N, C-alpha and C positions, 0 to 999 in steps of 0.2 A: 118355295118362297111364299110368304103370306101376302094377301092382296093389299094393295096400297091405293090411296085416293088419287095420287099423282105420281108419275114416274118420269124423272128428269134424266136426259141423256145428253152427253157432250161429245160432239164430233169436232176433231181438230182441223180437218181440211177435207178436200175432195179426194185425196190420194196420199197414202203414206209416202213421205219424202218430198212432198210439195212445199212443206214448211208452213209456219204460222207464227204470229207474234207471241212472244212469251206473255206479254201483258194480257192478251186475249185468253190464253189458257188460265191465267190467274183469275181473271174476271169470271170466266166460266166456272171454275172450281169454287169460287166464292158463293155461287148459287146452289152448292151442295148437290151435284148430280149423283144419281144412283149408279151410273157406270160411265166410262169414257171409252171412246173407240175411234176408229177411222177405217174407211174403205181402203183395202190394200191394192185393189186392181181395177181393171177396166178392159173392155173389148175395143175401146177407141184406138189404141195404137196398132190394132190388127193382130194377125196370128204369129208374127215373127217371134215375140217374146215367149209365147207358149212353146213353140217348136225349138227355139234355141236354148231355152232354159235360163236365159238372162233376165235380170230384173229391169223394170221400166226405169226406176230411179236408182241413183248411186247408193252404195253402202254408206257413204258419209252422210248423205241427206237423210236416209232412212234411220240411221243410228241417232242422229240429232233429234229427230222427231220422237223416236222410240224412248230415248232417255227421259225427255221432258214428260211424256205421257206416263211412262212407267213410274217415275218418282211421284208424280201427282196422284196417280191411282193408289199406289201403296201408302202414301201419306194419309189418305182418307179411308183406306181398306175397302175400296170399291173395285169391281172387275175392270180389266182392260181387255178389250175384245177387238180383233182384227180379222176380217175375212179377205179372201182372195189375195193372200200374202204375195208380195214381190211383183205384183202386176198381173200375172196370169194364173196364179194359184196352183201351179204344178208342184211336184215334189221338190225339184231344185229350188224353186222360189220360196217354198215353205221353209226349207232347211236354212236358207240364207237368213231369213228373218228370225228364225229360232236361234240361230247362232249369234246374231246381233243381240237378241234379248239376253242370252246367257252371258255374253261378254259384259253387258251393262250390269247384270246382276253381280258378277264377280268384281267388277271395278268399283261398284257403289255399295257392296256388301248388302245386297237385297236378297231376301229369302221368300219364296212364294211357290205355290203349286201351278205348274205350267201344263196346259193341255194342248196337244197338237191334233188337229183334225185333218186327215189326209183325203185327197180327192182324186188322185190318179186312178185310172181304171185299167184292169188287165184286158188286153186285146182279145184273148180267147173268151173271156167272160162276156165281153161286148158282142162277140160273134154269136155266142149261144143265145143271148137275149134277142139278137136280131133274128136268128133262125126261129125262135119261139114266137115271133110276132109282137114282141114287147118294146120294139123301138120304132117310133113314128117320127117322120120328118115334120119340121115346122113349116108353116106356110111359106111358099116361094123358095123352098129349099129342096134340092134333089134328094130322093130316098137314099139312105145309107146302104152301102154294100161292102162285102168282104174286102174287095180290092182297096177301097178307101181306108178301111180300118188298118190294113197291112201297111199302107203308105204313111199313115200318121206317125209322126215322131212321138207324140205324147197325146193322151186322151184324158180329159178331166171331166168329172161329173159335177154339175152345179148343185150344191146342197141348199136346203131350205133352213128354217129356224131350228128344227129339232136337234141337230147335233150340238148347236150352241147351248140350248137349254139343258141337254144331258150333261155337257161338260160342267156347267154351273151347278147342276144338281149334285154332281160328284165332287164338288168342292174346289174347282179350279179358280185361281185368282187371275190368271192371265190365259186367254184363249187365242191361239193362232190357228187359222184355218186355211185350207186350200180354196179352190174356186167355190164361190158361193153366190147366191143371189145377192145383189148389192144391199137391198134393205133387210135381208134375212136376220143378221145379227141383232139389229135394232128391234125389229118386230118380235124376234124371239125373246128378248129381254123384257119388253113391255107386256107381252101376252103371258109370259111366265109370272109376272107380277099381278096377274088377274085382270088385266085391262083388255078392252074389246079389240078384236083383230083390225077393224077398219081404221081407227085412228092410229093404231100401232104401226100398221104397214104404211099409212100415209106419212107418218113421222119418219119412218125408216127411209122412205124415198127422198125426203129432204136431207136427212142426216148423212146419207152416203155421199152427198154432194158438198157437204160442208157449207161454207158461206157463198159458194158459187150459186146457191139457190136464192141468194139475197140480192138486193139492189142497194148499192152497186155490187158487182161480183168481186170476189177476191179469194185468195187462199187464206182462209181465216176460220175461226171457230164458230160453231152454231150450236146453241142449246135448245133442245125441244122438250116440252112437257106434254105428256100423254095422260089423259084422264077419260072418264066415261063420257064427258061432254065433247071431246075432240082432242086436237093437238095444236100447240102453239109453238112456232119457231122464232127464235130471237138470236141475232148475232151478238156475240160477246166481244166483238172486235172493235178497234178504234176507227176503222174505215166507216162502218155504218153509224157509229156514234157521232162521227164528224158530220155525216149527212143529216142526222137529226138536229144538229146545231147549226146547219147551214142557213144562209139568208132565205132560201126558198121556203123554209118552214115558217118564216115569220108571216107568210100569207095565211097560215092556218093556226091561229093561236089556241084553238081547241085541242090540238094534238100535244100531249105532254112532251117536254124536252128530255126524254130519258132514252136509254138503250132500248127499252121495251117498245118505244114508238117507232123504231126503225122499220122500214118497209121491207117485207120479205116477199119476193116474187115466186109464186108457186103456180104450176101449170094447171089451172082450173078456172075457166071463164065463169062457171056457175058460182064459184066462191067469190069471184070479183064482184058479181052482181049483188050477192048477199052482203058483202062488206060495204059496198056503196049504199045499199038500201039502209043498212044499220046507221050509217053516217047521216043520211038524209032524214031518217026518222028521229034523229036527235039522241040516239043511244050512244053508248061509249064508242069512241073511235077504235076500230079494230087495230090490233098490233100488226097484222099482215094484210097487205094488199095483194090479191091473187090475180094472176093474169095469164093469158094463154101463150104469151111469148115474153121474151125478155125485153121489157120496155125501157125507154130512156127515162131519166129523172123527170124531164118535162112532161112526158105522157102520164106518169104517175101523179104528178102534182096537178095536172089539168083534170085528171079523173076525180081527184078529191075536190 
């Protein structure tokens, strides 16, 4: 892919099947994103779903989200990418989501190239890697041993951005993956477009949460633009648009009453200081207020 000055990515929510307003998707697509996606999984529900092979969300909920996303992506001929399918990203989870996508394609007469990226690991291979000293425990985690491997119902390897990049390089229109680092699909797309890793990964961390990274939180769409200068996250949803039009904003006439003025809460106290400094210096009001925790609206307004 040739290098671009700006790469726009649209995330529909924090997890496939959580749902999102159709109006938010339409507003996000109007900004002409280069790709659309959603994080399919999380460790938050614990190990049950990985072991059981069951999906975190229902087939009905996932199919609803998938149909809207797929039709939107195909209408603009942009990639649709989902990592950690089904919640845990094991083979059963990946196959459920792939089956839903194929159902939608048949029902809506859609034709595209589908890539599946598998993440389940063979136990014997894991044992060989362990014996060779190539498996290291994370901090505060007990060292892995053969007995633990044998007891495991299912083992997945968490992939980075490279498999997603390869799938796109080989012409995939829709990419469904097993367990992956949550920001990896997003970072992979942006860096593949020739943009720096730092803002690409930062944007990925926001996008994998959807509008739950925004103030106020919600299962809604988030559009992020990545460039050499950094990354900007803006909700395309009606919830944050309503906030921008709320009476609290009348205290700050210098902030534009647009979706772009919606406040996005991102975990970085340094960025908060930079944003406030820019405001105090009289420069353009930043689109995002960055904060170390999820603040109340009153805290954000008081900061301004």
